[in-house]
Backbone as CSV, one residue per row, in Angstrom:
resi,resn,N_x,N_y,N_z,CA_x,CA_y,CA_z,C_x,C_y,C_z
1,SER,-113.973,-43.896,-15.115,-114.242,-45.110,-14.368,-114.096,-46.312,-15.283
2,ASN,-113.732,-47.440,-14.736,-113.586,-48.662,-15.506,-114.957,-49.258,-15.791
3,SER,-115.101,-49.839,-16.972,-116.349,-50.504,-17.286,-116.072,-51.684,-18.199
4,THR,-116.850,-52.708,-18.082,-116.739,-53.871,-18.955,-118.012,-53.970,-19.767
5,LEU,-117.851,-54.000,-21.080,-118.989,-54.094,-21.968,-118.956,-55.454,-22.643
6,SER,-119.900,-56.281,-22.363,-119.992,-57.583,-23.029,-121.447,-57.847,-23.365
7,LEU,-122.056,-56.869,-24.000,-123.492,-56.876,-24.254,-123.805,-57.388,-25.652
8,ALA,-123.129,-58.424,-26.087,-123.247,-58.897,-27.470,-124.703,-58.912,-27.925
9,GLU,-124.997,-58.134,-28.923,-126.356,-58.045,-29.448,-126.514,-59.090,-30.538
10,VAL,-127.495,-59.916,-30.414,-127.617,-61.088,-31.273,-127.701,-60.710,-32.754
11,TYR,-128.441,-59.670,-33.067,-128.662,-59.326,-34.473,-127.370,-58.960,-35.187
12,THR,-126.532,-58.129,-34.588,-125.327,-57.649,-35.250,-124.092,-58.445,-34.876
13,GLY,-124.118,-59.131,-33.741,-122.940,-59.849,-33.285,-121.851,-58.914,-32.800
14,ALA,-122.199,-57.670,-32.485,-121.221,-56.677,-32.045,-121.401,-56.379,-30.566
15,ALA,-120.297,-56.194,-29.861,-120.385,-55.775,-28.463,-121.008,-54.383,-28.380
16,ILE,-120.602,-53.493,-29.295,-121.202,-52.154,-29.401,-121.585,-51.944,-30.861
17,TRP,-122.853,-51.665,-31.125,-123.285,-51.308,-32.479,-123.921,-49.939,-32.393
18,VAL,-123.388,-48.977,-33.157,-123.915,-47.615,-33.123,-124.496,-47.294,-34.499
19,ALA,-125.780,-46.990,-34.509,-126.487,-46.716,-35.755,-126.377,-45.236,-36.111
20,ALA,-126.863,-44.904,-37.287,-126.835,-43.527,-37.781,-127.370,-42.560,-36.731
21,GLY,-126.654,-41.453,-36.546,-127.062,-40.441,-35.581,-126.624,-40.743,-34.163
22,GLY,-126.090,-41.933,-33.922,-125.697,-42.316,-32.569,-124.239,-42.002,-32.271
23,ARG,-123.932,-42.015,-30.981,-122.562,-41.739,-30.539,-122.272,-42.589,-29.312
24,ALA,-121.076,-43.159,-29.256,-120.650,-43.928,-28.087,-119.212,-43.558,-27.758
25,GLU,-118.956,-43.340,-26.476,-117.610,-43.066,-25.995,-117.329,-44.011,-24.838
26,ALA,-116.157,-44.613,-24.830,-115.788,-45.508,-23.736,-114.299,-45.329,-23.448
27,SER,-113.964,-45.298,-22.171,-112.558,-45.243,-21.791,-112.309,-46.291,-20.718
28,GLN,-111.108,-46.833,-20.738,-110.697,-47.872,-19.790,-111.737,-48.993,-19.743
29,CYS,-112.152,-49.444,-20.930,-113.177,-50.485,-21.017,-112.581,-51.781,-21.549
30,THR,-113.325,-52.858,-21.404,-112.944,-54.163,-21.930,-114.058,-54.656,-22.836
31,LEU,-113.708,-54.950,-24.083,-114.655,-55.514,-25.048,-114.112,-56.885,-25.422
32,THR,-114.836,-57.931,-25.076,-114.303,-59.267,-25.284,-115.395,-60.272,-25.645
33,THR,-115.002,-61.324,-26.318,-115.849,-62.468,-26.650,-117.137,-62.059,-27.365
34,SER,-116.973,-61.643,-28.606,-118.100,-61.258,-29.442,-117.721,-61.523,-30.887
35,GLY,-118.654,-61.312,-31.810,-118.330,-61.415,-33.232,-117.355,-60.325,-33.616
36,VAL,-117.724,-59.075,-33.324,-116.855,-57.916,-33.503,-117.014,-57.013,-32.282
37,ALA,-116.020,-56.182,-32.022,-116.097,-55.283,-30.865,-117.014,-54.107,-31.144
38,VAL,-116.803,-53.442,-32.283,-117.554,-52.224,-32.598,-118.039,-52.277,-34.033
39,GLY,-119.325,-51.970,-34.220,-119.897,-51.831,-35.545,-120.523,-50.456,-35.688
40,LEU,-120.438,-49.891,-36.892,-120.978,-48.555,-37.138,-121.799,-48.539,-38.420
41,SER,-122.771,-47.633,-38.461,-123.499,-47.397,-39.702,-123.845,-45.916,-39.800
42,GLY,-124.179,-45.478,-41.014,-124.553,-44.079,-41.235,-123.473,-43.114,-40.809
43,ASP,-123.862,-42.111,-39.993,-122.900,-41.100,-39.526,-122.577,-41.300,-38.045
44,ALA,-122.601,-42.540,-37.590,-122.309,-42.854,-36.183,-120.898,-42.420,-35.802
45,ARG,-120.719,-42.145,-34.506,-119.396,-41.776,-33.979,-119.087,-42.682,-32.790
46,VAL,-117.909,-43.321,-32.832,-117.476,-44.171,-31.729,-116.052,-43.788,-31.372
47,GLU,-115.828,-43.547,-30.071,-114.498,-43.206,-29.583,-114.128,-44.136,-28.441
48,LEU,-113.020,-44.866,-28.597,-112.488,-45.738,-27.554,-111.130,-45.193,-27.117
49,PHE,-110.906,-45.131,-25.802,-109.641,-44.634,-25.271,-109.189,-45.548,-24.132
50,LYS,-107.984,-46.058,-24.238,-107.402,-46.950,-23.225,-108.296,-48.159,-22.974
51,CYS,-108.730,-48.793,-24.050,-109.593,-49.973,-23.931,-108.837,-51.234,-24.329
52,LEU,-109.363,-52.360,-23.889,-108.850,-53.669,-24.261,-109.894,-54.347,-25.131
53,VAL,-109.492,-54.721,-26.341,-110.359,-55.446,-27.260,-109.709,-56.808,-27.478
54,SER,-110.429,-57.891,-27.149,-109.820,-59.209,-27.333,-110.859,-60.276,-27.647
55,ASP,-110.383,-61.360,-28.227,-111.177,-62.563,-28.471,-112.381,-62.305,-29.371
56,MET,-112.172,-61.551,-30.454,-113.239,-61.286,-31.410,-113.212,-62.360,-32.488
57,GLU,-114.359,-62.953,-32.772,-114.424,-64.073,-33.710,-114.223,-63.653,-35.165
58,LEU,-114.795,-62.527,-35.571,-114.777,-62.127,-36.977,-113.782,-61.020,-37.285
59,GLY,-113.605,-60.108,-36.364,-112.718,-58.971,-36.537,-112.977,-57.993,-35.421
60,ALA,-112.087,-57.044,-35.240,-112.270,-56.082,-34.161,-113.375,-55.080,-34.488
61,PHE,-113.450,-54.668,-35.774,-114.377,-53.610,-36.156,-115.149,-53.989,-37.412
62,SER,-116.344,-53.397,-37.538,-117.178,-53.640,-38.707,-117.906,-52.349,-39.066
63,ALA,-118.004,-52.065,-40.357,-118.737,-50.883,-40.818,-119.771,-51.317,-41.848
64,ALA,-120.954,-50.759,-41.741,-121.993,-51.033,-42.731,-121.644,-50.315,-44.037
65,ALA,-122.255,-50.747,-45.119,-121.975,-50.164,-46.433,-122.269,-48.669,-46.482
66,ASP,-123.177,-48.182,-45.603,-123.561,-46.761,-45.614,-122.760,-45.916,-44.617
67,ALA,-121.627,-46.426,-44.127,-120.878,-45.749,-43.055,-119.867,-44.720,-43.560
68,GLY,-120.092,-44.177,-44.730,-119.153,-43.220,-45.304,-118.963,-41.943,-44.501
69,LYS,-119.932,-41.600,-43.653,-119.811,-40.391,-42.825,-119.535,-40.721,-41.365
70,ALA,-119.314,-41.997,-41.069,-119.075,-42.419,-39.678,-117.640,-42.120,-39.254
71,LEU,-117.435,-42.034,-37.937,-116.105,-41.820,-37.355,-115.814,-42.925,-36.357
72,LEU,-114.634,-43.515,-36.463,-114.148,-44.456,-35.462,-112.800,-43.969,-34.978
73,SER,-112.726,-43.688,-33.678,-111.478,-43.245,-33.052,-111.077,-44.268,-31.995
74,VAL,-109.874,-44.823,-32.117,-109.352,-45.794,-31.154,-107.950,-45.333,-30.776
75,ARG,-107.793,-44.940,-29.513,-106.516,-44.388,-29.078,-106.019,-45.076,-27.806
76,SER,-104.717,-45.296,-27.751,-104.052,-45.852,-26.564,-104.714,-47.136,-26.077
77,SER,-105.097,-47.991,-27.015,-105.816,-49.220,-26.680,-105.012,-50.452,-27.095
78,ARG,-105.399,-51.598,-26.554,-104.757,-52.871,-26.881,-105.765,-53.706,-27.661
79,LEU,-105.377,-54.102,-28.871,-106.255,-54.850,-29.767,-105.684,-56.245,-29.937
80,GLY,-106.388,-57.252,-29.433,-105.919,-58.633,-29.506,-106.757,-59.442,-30.480
81,PHE,-106.076,-60.245,-31.304,-106.747,-61.046,-32.323,-106.289,-62.492,-32.241
82,PRO,-107.173,-63.426,-32.572,-106.697,-64.785,-32.786,-105.808,-64.778,-34.035
83,THR,-104.983,-65.775,-34.207,-104.047,-65.809,-35.329,-104.744,-65.589,-36.660
84,SER,-105.948,-66.128,-36.806,-106.675,-65.995,-38.069,-107.566,-64.756,-38.101
85,GLY,-107.583,-63.987,-37.035,-108.483,-62.840,-36.950,-108.028,-61.652,-37.775
86,ASN,-108.940,-60.723,-37.975,-108.665,-59.528,-38.767,-109.032,-58.283,-37.976
87,LEU,-108.434,-57.168,-38.372,-108.806,-55.893,-37.773,-110.234,-55.539,-38.187
88,TRP,-110.582,-55.792,-39.459,-111.903,-55.446,-39.990,-112.660,-56.684,-40.434
89,GLU,-113.944,-56.696,-40.148,-114.840,-57.733,-40.639,-115.540,-57.131,-41.846
90,GLY,-115.275,-57.665,-43.015,-115.893,-57.156,-44.231,-115.118,-56.012,-44.861
91,PRO,-115.522,-55.617,-46.071,-114.770,-54.632,-46.856,-115.073,-53.169,-46.540
92,ALA,-116.213,-52.856,-45.936,-116.597,-51.453,-45.712,-115.781,-50.831,-44.583
93,ARG,-115.562,-49.515,-44.673,-114.840,-48.761,-43.652,-115.599,-47.466,-43.356
94,PRO,-115.480,-46.967,-42.115,-116.059,-45.647,-41.843,-115.299,-44.580,-42.629
95,GLY,-115.963,-43.463,-42.877,-115.330,-42.386,-43.637,-114.134,-41.774,-42.930
96,LYS,-114.167,-41.748,-41.594,-113.075,-41.137,-40.828,-112.540,-42.148,-39.824
97,LEU,-111.224,-42.358,-39.866,-110.558,-43.255,-38.922,-109.487,-42.487,-38.166
98,ASP,-109.429,-42.691,-36.863,-108.399,-42.074,-36.028,-107.828,-43.175,-35.138
99,PHE,-106.739,-43.801,-35.580,-106.062,-44.842,-34.811,-104.728,-44.272,-34.359
100,GLU,-104.519,-44.235,-33.045,-103.295,-43.611,-32.527,-102.810,-44.335,-31.271
101,ASP,-101.523,-44.669,-31.246,-100.868,-45.260,-30.067,-101.534,-46.552,-29.583
102,ASN,-101.926,-47.405,-30.516,-102.525,-48.682,-30.160,-101.499,-49.799,-30.262
103,THR,-101.751,-50.886,-29.539,-100.909,-52.074,-29.603,-101.761,-53.208,-30.169
104,GLU,-101.265,-53.841,-31.232,-101.959,-54.991,-31.810,-101.204,-56.253,-31.429
105,VAL,-101.932,-57.245,-30.891,-101.318,-58.469,-30.400,-102.056,-59.683,-30.959
106,ARG,-101.292,-60.651,-31.457,-101.898,-61.938,-31.875,-102.009,-62.814,-30.643
107,GLU,-103.206,-63.293,-30.357,-103.438,-64.060,-29.122,-103.363,-65.555,-29.384
């Protein structure tokens, strides 16, 4: 089913923030107008499939310094950035990345 997630959480500035031990899966979703679309920490797992990510102020994704065991999977999705935008906000990355068949567009 289609769903729109625009639940920007003030503390993290992320549309979706998944903490250690947490898991989030979304398909055919829209993540828009936030600091970042997805943030992860610890061993969190986030899977996006056929989603639209657009209008992120800082970057599409963010990982906490302790996210070495986290997984981020983004497949068959459209990632839109402002000209000055970045794929990642900050230097940290999750331990496991699965990016497949995505389209990146400068907005």
